[in-house]
N, C-alpha and C positions, 0 to 999 in steps of 0.2 A: 658108840655113841655119834646118833647123825649128825650129819652135818646142819647145822643150826642158820637160818636167817638172820642177820645181823645189819644195822644202820648204823653208819659212822653219822655222828650229829655236829656240826661247828657251832655255838651260837656265837654269835658275832653283833656288838652294838656299836653304835657312832660315838658317842661319849667317852671321853678318857679322859682324866685329872690331866695327867701329864703327858699326853700324850694326842690332842683333839681330834679325831677321825682317826684314827688309829687303823681299823680295817682295808682302810683307803689307801694308807700311805704306800709309798711307790718302792717295791722292790724289782730291782733288777727290769724293770719296766712293765710291772704288772703289781696291780694289786694287792696288798698283801693275802686278804683273806682269800684272794683267787690261788695263790701260792700256796695258802694250806689246803685248799680244796683241790690243787693238783697233787699234792704229795699223797695227799689220803686215799684218791683215786687208785693208786698206785698198790694201794693193801688187795691182797690176792683172796685173802677169807671173808673180805667186807662184800656184804650184796648190793649196798649202793651210800651214797655218801650225801649229805644235805647238809647247806646253809641255815640255820636259825637265827634272823633279824627281825628285828622292829621298824627298820629303818628301809624307806624307799631307796637312796642311794647305795647302800651295801646292795641289797635285791637285786638289780637295775645290773652292779659291775659283774658279779657271779653270773646273771644269766647273758650277758652280752659275752662272757667269755667262756660261754657253753657250758656252765654249771648250775645247778639244780637248788633251788631256793625254798625257804615257807616263809611267812610270814607271821611273827606269833605277837601277841600282845606285849606293851610296852611297862605293864604296872607289875612285872615281876619281880620280887624282892633278891633271889637270887639266879645262880646260873640252873642250879638244881631246878629249878619251878619251871623255865625256857624248855628246860631237854624234856620236863615231865609231861608241857603239854603237846611236845612233836610225839613223843612217846604212845599220848593216849589214840592218836590217828594213825599208829601204823600197828594194829591186832592182828597183822600176821607175823609180826618181827619176834625173834627170841632174843636177842640180844641188842642193846647200845652200847654204842663208844663213842665218846664222848671227847673228842679234840678239843682244846681251846684253839679260837681264830688268830691269838699271837704268835703260834707256833710254828713258823713257816718253815724250821728243818726238822720237823716232826719227822720220824722214821715210820714207812710204812710195812716194814717187818715185824715192829713193834706191836702195830697193832693185829697183823695177823697172830705172833705171839698170844696179846692176850684173847682175841679171839680162841685161838686153840686150847687154853687154859678151861674154858667153859665147855667143850666139848669133850675136855678126858674128864669132868666133875660134875657132877650133875647137882653135888648138893654149893656151889659155889653161886653165892650171890652178886659180889663186887669185887673187882679187879684194879689195882695201879701201877704204878713206874716209880724206881728210884733209880739216884747214881750216881755215886761215891765223890764227894765234896774234900777236895784235897786244898784249897784256898785258906788261910784261916782266915781273914777279914772277910771273904765268902762264908765261911762257916757260923758268923757269929750275925750275919747280915738277919735283920727279922724277915726282911723279904724273901729268903730261899729258906723253903717249910722244911723240918727235917723229920725223919721217921726213924722209927727202930723198930724192928721185927723180931719175932722168935725163932727159933731153931727151923719151923717149914714155912717161913715163911710168909706169914701173916704179923700185919700190922698192931703191934703193941698200942702203941701212942705216935701222934705228930706235934709239931711244936715249931713255934716260931723261934723258939729259944734253941741254944745251943745243945741237945742231947744225942749220946748220952754227955753226962760232964764229963771231963780228963781227967779223976780224981790220981788213975794212974793213968801213963799216955803209952802208945801201942797194942793197946790193948783188942778195942774195937773202933773200927771204923764210923764216920759218919757220912748218912745217906740225907741227899738233896731230893724232896717227893718232887718228882714229876706229873704238872696236872693234867694224865690222860689218864680216862677213868672208864672199864665196862661194865655195864649192869647188865643182869637180866632184866627183861621187861616190866614182868610184875612186881617185882622189888623194886625197881627204881619209882615206880608209880607208889607204892607202901612208904617207900623212902621219903619222898616227898612232902607226904602229908602229915609225918613224924613232927611232932613240936621240937622243936631246937634245944638245945642240951646247954647245960652250964660250961661243959668245957668250950663247945661249939662257939658259946657267946665272949667266953675270954680271951678265947685264942684267936675268933674270928677263922675260924675254918671248921667247913661244913664237913666234912668226911669224920671228925668227931661225933658227931650224931649217931654215924652208925657205930661208932665203936662203943657209944656211949648205950646202945640199947642191946647191945648183945652180939652183934653181928660181927662175923668174920671181913675182913679184906684182905686178900692175898696180894700180894706187890712182888713183881718181878724186879732186876737189876738190868739195868743196861749201863754201855759207856759208850754212847752214843752222845752228840755232840746236841747241845738244847740250847738256845738265846732265846729265850721270853720276850717280845717285844714290848718294852715300858717306856723307854724313853729315846729321844733324839742317836744319843749313843749307842744302844742297842742296836738302834736302825740301821748307823753306820756300818756298824761290825756286821749285821747278817748279809747285809747287801754287800760286803769285801766277801763274805765267805762263798754267797752267788757267782760273784763273778770269778772266783776258783775252782766251783762246782761243774763238772763236765757234764754236760749234757742235761742240765737244770730247766725242767718244764717249766 
């Protein structure tokens, strides 16, 4: 299958309950959103990378550091809606890769792996990522979304609860869902227009809308370190990691 044109979109909102102004918080001398952008730009299979924001301060910070930004509406209910607004304006793009703006340790190789899935499977509509959870406290933390998959690597369910429940220990591993998504553009536009579904609303997890409507989500595994930044403690931890990284941009 021919190489497809793919666009990596990084949604970024200024407001955050636990960490106000989160996208602009400093990580080793640069705003976090710029760190995420530069990591994503290292992906080799992505045609372009763009930050989607509704805040002039974020727009300015990215542009001043050589990044590309688009302004979106401020009234979107979900990140998917913001992503779809961007996708509407890029009709020549085949794939949309959604990278969260609070993942400054995103691995560009992972972005390339997701893109490659679609090049090899013309029926694939949506894909995402998981990583093994080993810490017992982390397994029971509802902020860590868990995912279970079938034998072919397709999601069966996502939950904030511990799944699978370990009635018998040592049989199945527990996996954390990493919030990076890849969509075929046409599917993303259709997905964003679907009505919210009961399980989606119950768990407050948008990806369940796709499963409840009968669509498959391919899930690939990574052993890379991810630290999503939601608190001051997360920010301090990421800064320490960046200090240890050689040649971090």
